[in-house]
C-alpha positions as CSV (number, residue, x, y, z in Angstrom):
1,M,4.5,-12.3,-0.1
2,K,2.6,-9.8,2.1
3,H,2.7,-6.0,1.7
4,E,1.0,-3.1,3.4
5,G,0.9,0.5,2.3
6,K,-0.9,3.6,1.3
7,V,-2.6,3.8,-2.1
8,W,-1.6,6.1,-5.0
9,R,-4.6,6.0,-7.3
10,Y,-4.6,6.5,-11.0
11,G,-7.2,6.0,-13.8
12,D,-7.5,4.2,-17.1
13,N,-4.9,4.0,-19.8
14,I,-1.9,5.1,-17.8
15,D,0.8,4.7,-20.4
16,T,4.5,4.2,-20.0
17,D,5.2,7.7,-21.3
18,V,3.4,9.0,-18.2
19,I,5.0,6.5,-15.8
20,I,8.5,7.5,-16.9
21,P,8.5,10.4,-19.4
22,A,10.8,9.9,-22.4
23,R,13.0,12.9,-21.5
24,Y,14.3,10.8,-18.5
25,L,15.2,7.7,-20.5
26,N,18.9,8.7,-20.8
27,T,19.6,6.5,-17.8
28,F,18.8,3.0,-16.7
29,D,19.8,3.8,-13.0
30,P,16.7,2.6,-11.1
31,K,17.0,5.4,-8.4
32,E,17.3,8.1,-11.0
33,L,14.3,6.7,-12.9
34,A,12.3,6.6,-9.6
35,S,13.0,10.3,-9.0
36,H,11.0,11.0,-12.1
37,C,8.3,8.3,-11.8
38,M,4.8,9.7,-12.6
39,A,6.2,13.2,-13.1
40,D,3.8,14.2,-15.9
41,I,0.6,12.9,-14.3
42,D,1.4,13.4,-10.6
43,A,4.3,15.7,-9.6
44,T,3.7,14.7,-5.9
45,F,4.4,11.0,-6.4
46,A,8.2,10.8,-6.6
47,P,9.0,13.2,-3.7
48,N,6.3,11.7,-1.4
49,V,6.0,8.0,-2.2
50,R,7.2,5.8,0.7
51,E,8.6,2.3,0.7
52,G,5.7,-0.1,0.7
53,D,3.1,2.3,-0.9
54,I,0.9,0.7,-3.5
55,I,-0.2,1.9,-6.9
56,V,-3.8,1.1,-8.0
57,G,-4.7,1.8,-11.5
58,G,-7.7,1.4,-13.8
59,R,-8.0,-0.4,-17.1
60,N,-5.0,-1.0,-19.4
61,F,-2.4,0.2,-16.9
62,G,1.1,0.4,-18.6
63,C,-0.1,0.8,-22.2
64,G,2.1,2.5,-24.8
65,S,5.7,1.6,-25.5
66,S,7.4,-1.5,-24.4
67,R,10.0,0.3,-22.3
68,E,11.1,-1.7,-19.3
69,H,12.0,1.6,-17.6
70,A,8.4,2.0,-16.5
71,P,8.1,-0.9,-14.1
72,V,11.7,-0.4,-13.1
73,A,10.9,3.2,-12.1
74,I,7.8,2.0,-10.1
75,K,9.7,-0.7,-8.3
76,A,12.7,1.5,-7.5
77,S,10.2,4.0,-6.0
78,G,9.6,1.4,-3.3
79,V,6.3,0.2,-4.6
80,P,6.2,-3.6,-4.0
81,V,3.0,-4.4,-6.0
82,V,0.7,-2.7,-8.5
83,I,-3.0,-3.4,-8.6
84,A,-5.2,-2.5,-11.6
85,A,-8.4,-3.3,-13.3
86,S,-6.2,-4.7,-16.1
87,F,-2.7,-4.3,-17.5
88,A,-1.2,-3.9,-20.9
89,R,0.3,-7.3,-21.8
90,I,3.9,-6.0,-22.5
91,F,3.9,-4.0,-19.2
92,Y,2.7,-7.1,-17.4
93,R,5.5,-9.2,-18.9
94,N,8.1,-6.5,-18.1
95,G,6.8,-6.4,-14.5
96,I,7.3,-10.1,-14.2
97,N,10.8,-9.8,-15.7
98,I,12.0,-7.2,-13.2
99,G,10.2,-8.8,-10.2
100,L,7.4,-6.4,-9.7
101,P,4.1,-8.3,-8.8
102,L,1.0,-7.1,-10.7
103,L,-2.5,-8.1,-9.6
104,E,-5.6,-7.6,-11.8
105,I,-9.0,-7.1,-10.0
106,G,-11.3,-5.8,-12.8
107,A,-14.0,-3.3,-11.8
108,D,-13.2,-3.7,-8.1
109,A,-10.2,-1.4,-8.7
110,L,-12.8,1.5,-8.7
111,K,-13.6,0.7,-5.1
112,I,-10.1,1.5,-3.9
113,H,-9.3,5.2,-3.3
114,A,-6.2,7.3,-3.0
115,G,-4.9,7.4,0.5
116,D,-6.6,4.1,1.5
117,K,-4.4,1.6,3.4
118,L,-4.1,-1.8,1.7
119,R,-2.9,-5.2,2.9
120,V,-1.9,-7.4,-0.1
121,D,-0.9,-11.0,-0.2
122,T,0.5,-11.7,-3.7
123,A,0.6,-15.4,-2.9
124,T,-3.1,-15.7,-2.4
125,G,-4.4,-12.7,-4.3
126,V,-6.2,-11.4,-1.3
127,I,-6.3,-7.6,-1.1
128,E,-7.7,-6.0,2.1
129,D,-8.7,-2.4,2.1
130,V,-7.9,-1.7,5.8
131,T,-9.5,1.8,5.5
132,T,-12.9,0.6,4.3
133,G,-12.9,-3.0,5.5
134,E,-13.5,-4.4,2.0
135,T,-11.7,-7.5,0.7
136,F,-10.9,-8.1,-3.0
137,H,-9.6,-11.2,-4.7
138,A,-7.1,-11.2,-7.6
139,Q,-5.9,-14.2,-9.4
140,P,-2.9,-15.2,-7.3
141,L,0.5,-15.1,-9.0
142,P,1.6,-18.5,-10.3
143,G,4.3,-20.1,-8.2
144,F,7.1,-19.5,-10.7
145,V,6.1,-15.8,-11.0
146,Q,6.3,-15.5,-7.2
147,D,9.7,-17.1,-7.3
148,I,10.9,-14.6,-9.9
149,A,9.6,-11.7,-7.8
150,A,11.2,-13.1,-4.7
151,A,14.5,-13.4,-6.5
152,G,14.4,-9.8,-7.6
153,G,13.6,-10.4,-11.3
154,L,14.0,-12.9,-14.0
155,I,17.8,-12.5,-14.4
156,H,18.4,-13.1,-10.7
157,Y,16.0,-16.0,-10.8
158,I,17.9,-17.7,-13.6
159,K,21.2,-17.1,-11.9
160,Q,19.9,-18.8,-8.8
161,K,18.8,-21.8,-10.8
162,K,22.3,-22.4,-12.2
């Protein structure tokens, strides 16, 4: 799948409590969660993120609790893919479960800046920074993970297989 959008850049160890603060966990409504996404680290994110924008993080993105609300809030914000140096494993698995593609690019994540425009192909792992002209390569998502993302998440994927 191909995506193009503006970068929202965050650093290392962005935990799930920052992605969706605990005080907003009284709902599982995706749009309500999206309205509070990144509230404690970037109050400008939720009101200004646009459909197709891309989050780029540093090392250990999504660390902390195992709450599935965090990737749900990101996806419901219109972000079609998150790129980071690395992801916390439980966040990575939750991202797959809800159909949010996640691409790891190691230290190359440092070369991508807030406001850059990216073109991302999750099928091939190719990430083009349209702003700088640089190209980065992530491990492409396995076929079944792409199928889960295309279906809108693991539950929808399983229902389609029945």
